Backbone bond lengths (Angstrom), bond angles and torsions (degrees), N, CA, C in turn:
res aa  C-N    CA-C-N  psi(-1)  N-CA   C-N-CA  omega(-1)  CA-C   N-CA-C  phi
1 X - - - 1.449 - - 1.529 108.04 -
2 X 1.338 115.11 131.32 1.452 119.74 -177.45 1.525 110.35 -144.32
3 X 1.325 115.15 145.47 1.458 121.93 175.09 1.519 109.31 -93.93
4 X 1.319 115.93 135.37 1.457 121.52 178.68 1.520 109.47 -122.65
5 X 1.335 117.37 128.35 1.467 119.31 174.76 1.530 109.94 -62.61
6 X 1.309 115.91 138.91 1.463 120.65 177.33 1.526 107.45 -83.71
7 X 1.306 115.55 128.80 1.461 122.98 177.79 1.521 106.78 -135.26
8 X 1.311 116.94 -177.37 1.469 121.58 -172.20 1.524 114.21 -44.71
9 X 1.340 117.24 -47.89 1.459 120.08 -175.93 1.525 113.41 -69.13
10 X 1.325 118.10 -17.60 1.471 121.55 -178.04 1.524 113.61 -105.19
11 X 1.321 117.85 -5.60 1.467 119.77 -174.17 1.523 111.76 -63.40
12 X 1.312 118.41 -44.64 1.471 120.58 -177.10 1.524 111.34 -61.59
13 X 1.323 117.38 -50.94 1.465 120.44 -177.97 1.530 111.15 -67.12
14 X 1.325 116.73 -34.52 1.465 120.83 178.02 1.524 109.98 -66.60
15 X 1.311 117.34 -44.14 1.456 121.39 179.04 1.527 110.55 -60.22
16 X 1.304 116.66 -44.98 1.465 120.93 -179.42 1.532 110.49 -62.50
17 X 1.349 115.97 -48.78 1.463 121.30 179.73 1.532 110.47 -61.55
18 X 1.327 116.97 -48.46 1.463 121.61 -177.29 1.528 110.84 -61.14
19 X 1.313 116.76 -41.65 1.455 120.29 178.65 1.514 112.14 -62.01
20 X 1.322 116.48 -44.37 1.468 120.42 179.16 1.524 111.02 -61.86
21 X 1.323 117.20 -45.33 1.462 121.28 -178.70 1.522 110.43 -65.53
22 X 1.329 116.78 -44.39 1.456 121.22 -178.37 1.530 111.13 -63.13
23 X 1.315 117.09 -48.91 1.469 120.83 -179.15 1.528 110.39 -63.43
24 X 1.331 116.88 -41.84 1.466 120.36 177.86 1.527 110.67 -59.18
25 X 1.318 116.68 -43.82 1.466 120.75 -175.60 1.526 112.22 -74.52
26 X 1.323 117.29 -44.53 1.456 120.39 -170.05 1.521 116.36 -93.52
27 X 1.317 119.44 -13.25 1.469 119.88 -176.94 1.525 112.40 -56.26
28 X 1.326 117.56 -42.67 1.465 120.03 179.64 1.523 111.82 -72.28
29 X 1.300 117.29 -27.93 1.465 121.83 -175.37 1.531 113.02 -82.72
30 X 1.327 116.74 -45.11 1.473 120.40 -175.71 1.527 112.99 -120.95
31 X 1.303 116.78 -2.40 1.457 121.09 -178.44 1.515 111.27 97.07
32 X 1.333 115.11 145.26 1.463 119.84 -176.33 1.532 112.14 -63.60
33 X 1.341 117.74 -36.89 1.467 119.91 -178.79 1.525 111.13 -62.85
34 X 1.347 117.38 -46.78 1.461 119.40 179.49 1.516 111.07 -68.12
35 X 1.336 117.32 -38.82 1.473 120.16 178.60 1.531 110.25 -61.32
36 X 1.315 117.17 -42.57 1.473 121.03 177.91 1.523 110.99 -64.95
37 X 1.326 116.52 -42.88 1.463 121.05 178.60 1.528 110.24 -60.13
38 X 1.334 116.85 -46.27 1.464 121.06 -178.71 1.526 111.42 -66.70
39 X 1.324 116.53 -34.21 1.463 120.13 176.62 1.522 110.10 -62.31
40 X 1.324 116.02 -46.71 1.472 120.04 178.09 1.534 110.93 -62.05
41 X 1.329 116.35 -39.02 1.457 121.73 -176.27 1.526 112.92 -72.78
42 X 1.339 116.73 -42.75 1.467 120.99 -170.42 1.530 115.61 -110.79
43 X 1.338 117.95 -15.45 1.463 119.30 -173.89 1.524 114.06 -128.39
44 X 1.315 116.83 12.01 1.466 120.12 174.99 1.531 108.61 -68.38
45 X 1.303 116.85 165.75 1.467 120.25 177.06 1.529 110.59 -57.44
46 X 1.332 116.90 -44.30 1.470 120.29 179.71 1.526 111.31 -63.03
47 X 1.336 116.95 -41.47 1.462 120.43 -179.43 1.530 110.73 -63.76
48 X 1.326 116.74 -44.01 1.469 120.47 179.38 1.524 110.15 -64.22
49 X 1.318 116.77 -43.76 1.472 121.11 178.96 1.533 110.45 -59.45
50 X 1.336 117.21 -43.92 1.469 120.92 179.32 1.527 111.04 -64.52
51 X 1.319 117.28 -39.86 1.471 120.29 177.83 1.527 110.65 -60.45
52 X 1.312 115.76 -48.22 1.471 120.85 -179.35 1.527 109.91 -62.78
53 X 1.325 116.52 -44.16 1.475 120.58 179.15 1.525 112.24 -62.82
54 X 1.336 117.06 -26.97 1.471 120.41 -179.02 1.536 112.17 -87.07
55 X 1.336 116.35 0.83 1.465 119.51 177.20 1.508 115.07 106.03
56 X 1.320 118.05 0.13 1.461 120.22 178.94 1.524 110.27 -69.70
57 X 1.316 115.14 147.48 1.456 121.97 172.64 1.521 106.37 -95.44
58 X 1.313 117.15 121.04 1.460 122.77 -179.66 1.520 106.32 -125.20
59 X 1.340 117.14 120.65 1.463 121.38 -176.92 1.521 110.66 -134.09
60 X 1.325 114.33 154.29 1.460 121.20 173.31 1.520 108.92 -118.29
61 X 1.321 115.78 150.60 1.457 121.85 174.44 1.511 107.48 -99.14
62 X 1.333 115.50 125.66 1.452 120.65 174.92 1.521 107.42 -119.34
63 X 1.306 114.91 129.27 1.459 121.89 179.08 1.518 107.42 -138.87
64 X 1.314 115.98 129.29 1.465 121.84 -177.99 1.528 111.19 54.55
65 X 1.333 116.15 36.82 1.457 121.64 177.37 1.515 115.00 76.57
66 X 1.332 117.36 8.75 1.460 121.94 -176.04 1.527 109.58 -119.59
67 X 1.338 116.41 133.60 1.464 119.80 172.16 1.524 107.10 -72.81
68 X 1.328 115.57 126.67 1.462 119.84 -176.64 1.518 113.45 -117.95
69 X 1.337 117.73 -15.43 1.454 119.60 179.84 1.511 111.52 -170.58
70 X 1.338 115.89 173.42 1.456 120.79 176.76 1.518 110.05 -149.23
71 X 1.321 114.36 156.35 1.458 122.41 -179.20 1.523 108.49 -142.59
72 X 1.329 114.72 147.22 1.466 120.27 174.48 1.516 107.91 -143.90
73 X 1.334 115.57 130.87 1.458 120.71 177.94 1.522 108.96 -147.75
74 X 1.348 114.78 160.99 1.455 120.11 -177.51 1.526 109.78 -151.68
75 X 1.311 114.81 143.90 1.458 120.00 175.48 1.522 108.89 -73.08
76 X 1.327 115.02 132.40 1.468 121.55 175.52 1.522 107.09 -132.32
77 X 1.303 116.85 105.49 1.464 123.01 -179.85 1.535 111.07 54.07
78 X 1.328 116.33 -111.10 1.466 120.27 -172.61 1.521 113.65 -101.84
79 X 1.336 117.60 16.56 1.459 120.97 177.81 1.519 109.44 -154.78
80 X 1.307 115.65 171.00 1.466 122.01 179.91 1.524 108.45 -108.80
81 X 1.322 115.51 135.07 1.458 121.61 176.19 1.517 108.77 -96.26
82 X 1.324 116.61 114.84 1.461 122.83 175.44 1.521 106.26 -88.00
83 X 1.318 115.62 98.09 1.456 121.41 -172.25 1.528 113.05 -83.83
84 X 1.318 116.91 -39.18 1.465 120.30 -175.24 1.524 110.04 -141.19
85 X 1.323 115.37 133.93 1.459 121.99 173.67 1.527 106.09 -151.50
86 X 1.324 116.36 102.22 1.457 121.25 -174.65 1.515 110.48 -133.08
87 X 1.321 114.90 142.22 1.461 122.61 177.10 1.527 107.24 -124.36
88 X 1.322 115.88 136.50 1.466 120.86 177.29 1.533 109.50 -58.01
89 X 1.316 115.27 141.86 1.475 122.60 -177.28 1.543 112.95 -47.06
90 X 1.315 117.96 -42.14 1.476 121.53 -176.40 1.519 113.77 -67.86
91 X 1.345 117.21 -17.34 1.466 119.83 -172.12 1.528 113.30 -118.13
92 X 1.323 116.32 12.09 1.470 119.09 178.74 1.519 110.44 -72.08
93 X 1.325 115.14 156.59 1.471 123.59 179.10 1.524 112.30 66.16
94 X 1.339 115.18 31.25 1.467 120.62 178.19 1.527 111.35 -124.42
95 X 1.325 116.93 13.78 1.459 121.09 177.47 1.515 115.08 87.19
96 X 1.319 118.29 2.16 1.466 121.08 -177.50 1.522 110.97 -68.98
97 X 1.320 117.48 -43.39 1.459 120.73 178.45 1.517 111.56 -61.30
98 X 1.319 116.70 -43.28 1.469 120.35 178.69 1.525 110.36 -65.76
99 X 1.327 116.59 -39.35 1.463 121.47 177.14 1.525 110.76 -57.48
100 X 1.344 116.41 -44.94 1.462 120.29 178.97 1.522 110.80 -68.70
101 X 1.331 117.12 -41.54 1.461 120.49 179.48 1.529 110.42 -59.74
102 X 1.318 117.50 -39.87 1.468 120.95 178.92 1.521 111.45 -61.37
103 X 1.335 117.73 -31.25 1.464 121.27 175.20 1.528 110.04 -65.54
104 X 1.319 117.07 -40.45 1.464 121.49 177.56 1.530 110.26 -65.67
105 X 1.325 117.35 -40.40 1.462 121.60 177.85 1.521 109.91 -61.48
106 X 1.333 116.87 -45.32 1.470 120.75 179.39 1.530 110.51 -60.72
107 X 1.329 116.54 -46.03 1.460 121.37 178.19 1.532 110.54 -57.98
108 X 1.322 115.91 -43.85 1.469 120.92 -179.13 1.519 110.27 -61.39
109 X 1.316 117.19 -48.69 1.465 120.96 179.51 1.524 111.20 -64.43
110 X 1.338 116.38 -43.14 1.474 120.47 179.08 1.530 111.54 -62.43
111 X 1.326 116.83 -25.34 1.465 122.08 178.49 1.527 111.86 -85.35
112 X 1.339 116.36 0.40 1.462 120.81 -179.70 1.517 113.28 77.43
113 X 1.307 116.98 20.05 1.465 122.13 -178.48 1.526 110.01 -111.26
114 X 1.340 115.64 167.61 1.461 118.01 179.61 1.529 113.86 -138.42
115 X 1.351 117.01 13.64 1.460 119.31 178.98 1.530 110.85 -130.82
116 X 1.320 114.30 139.02 1.467 122.24 175.16 1.524 106.20 -125.41
117 X 1.330 116.01 137.02 1.457 118.30 174.06 1.515 109.98 -129.88
118 X 1.318 115.07 162.97 1.463 122.12 -178.98 1.513 108.84 -153.48
119 X 1.318 114.88 169.73 1.463 120.69 171.68 1.521 107.30 -118.93
120 X 1.325 115.76 144.18 1.459 120.82 178.61 1.526 108.09 -139.93
121 X 1.309 115.85 134.78 1.458 121.48 179.00 1.528 109.49 -54.27
122 X 1.333 116.62 134.13 1.464 121.40 -176.26 1.527 113.24 -60.75
123 X 1.315 117.45 -21.20 1.463 120.97 -178.86 1.533 112.58 -103.21
124 X 1.328 116.00 5.79 1.467 121.50 -178.90 1.535 108.76 -92.01
125 X 1.323 114.85 71.24 1.466 120.96 -175.33 1.527 113.34 -59.04
126 X 1.338 120.14 -43.23 1.474 118.24 -179.24 1.534 112.71 -59.11
127 X 1.327 117.59 -46.19 1.469 120.12 179.92 1.529 110.76 -68.92
128 X 1.322 116.63 -40.96 1.460 120.39 177.74 1.528 109.77 -55.68
129 X 1.320 116.54 -46.09 1.467 120.63 -179.14 1.525 112.11 -63.99
130 X 1.327 117.41 -38.11 1.467 120.81 177.62 1.525 109.56 -62.87
131 X 1.329 116.98 -48.30 1.455 120.06 -179.06 1.526 111.38 -63.15
132 X 1.319 116.32 -40.03 1.461 120.10 177.52 1.532 110.51 -62.70
133 X 1.320 116.17 -41.33 1.471 121.31 177.46 1.533 111.36 -61.53
134 X 1.328 116.70 -34.95 1.470 120.94 178.60 1.527 112.10 -74.02
135 X 1.331 117.01 -13.51 1.457 120.61 178.19 1.514 115.28 113.33
136 X 1.321 117.86 2.01 1.461 120.97 177.59 1.525 110.04 -70.37
137 X 1.327 115.80 146.71 1.462 123.14 176.80 1.523 108.82 -125.34
138 X 1.326 116.55 145.30 1.456 121.17 176.08 1.523 108.44 -70.20
139 X 1.336 115.94 127.13 1.469 119.98 177.56 1.523 112.05 -115.20
140 X 1.344 117.38 -13.12 1.460 120.39 -178.72 1.522 108.54 -173.04
141 X 1.312 115.56 175.29 1.464 120.65 170.82 1.517 107.71 -137.94
142 X 1.319 115.15 155.81 1.461 119.80 -174.16 1.527 109.26 -151.33
143 X 1.327 115.22 146.83 1.456 121.46 172.03 1.523 106.15 -120.77
144 X 1.331 116.26 116.33 1.470 121.52 -178.58 1.520 110.47 -112.38
145 X 1.315 115.30 127.76 1.459 121.74 174.80 1.530 107.31 -76.15
146 X 1.333 116.67 121.74 1.471 120.26 -179.67 1.526 112.06 -108.59
147 X 1.315 115.37 11.09 1.459 119.46 177.26 1.515 113.14 92.66
148 X 1.302 115.86 168.13 1.455 124.29 176.40 1.534 112.30 59.60
149 X 1.341 116.32 23.34 1.464 120.90 -179.68 1.519 114.45 83.22
150 X 1.319 117.88 8.29 1.462 122.13 -177.62 1.527 111.47 -107.14
151 X 1.338 114.49 150.71 1.460 121.13 174.54 1.523 108.98 -130.61
152 X 1.322 114.07 158.08 1.465 121.06 170.15 1.528 105.63 -109.04
153 X 1.333 115.91 116.14 1.462 123.83 -177.11 1.527 107.04 -105.12
154 X 1.333 116.29 95.73 1.461 121.76 -167.05 1.518 114.39 -123.92
155 X 1.333 113.38 155.23 1.453 121.29 162.30 1.522 106.92 -90.00
156 X 1.310 116.52 146.53 1.460 121.73 168.59 1.516 106.26 -101.45
157 X 1.308 116.48 124.12 1.459 121.92 -179.29 1.524 109.12 -119.14
158 X 1.322 115.99 150.29 1.467 120.20 -178.39 1.524 109.13 -142.78
159 X 1.321 114.05 150.69 1.463 121.67 174.66 1.520 108.43 -133.02
160 X 1.322 114.76 142.00 1.457 120.86 171.70 1.524 106.37 -103.00
161 X 1.335 114.91 127.26 1.474 119.19 -177.18 1.515 111.13 -108.50
């Protein structure tokens, strides 16, 4: 299992994979229409390219020649924002998410920082429980209007490493 930085040649395949995983995971939680809208907004080729150009680290996990997950994080002032951490349904509960999270922890420490934060949908109990198990604590909640009549209703969680 290895993490690969996403660059120009990998953006198209990463966008396609990320969209499939996101829609599969979130359709039951927020509805297929909102999941599709958010995929176009946050995981399109243009969106990924803009994230990378703005300094975000975007990586995919490839194991046995198969993309199994992706992660995206970025330094923001005195902490790192873990924006995306997703594993394909077939490969969950195999340590891939933790493997990717450890990459974010290393980046945070290498940057001289000791805090990572993220947002998680308030109704996304499985992910919330994983983050809590990793040591994240709820520090706030937020409702963000993302356009088209949709909102992201999230907890903000943070961990000190």
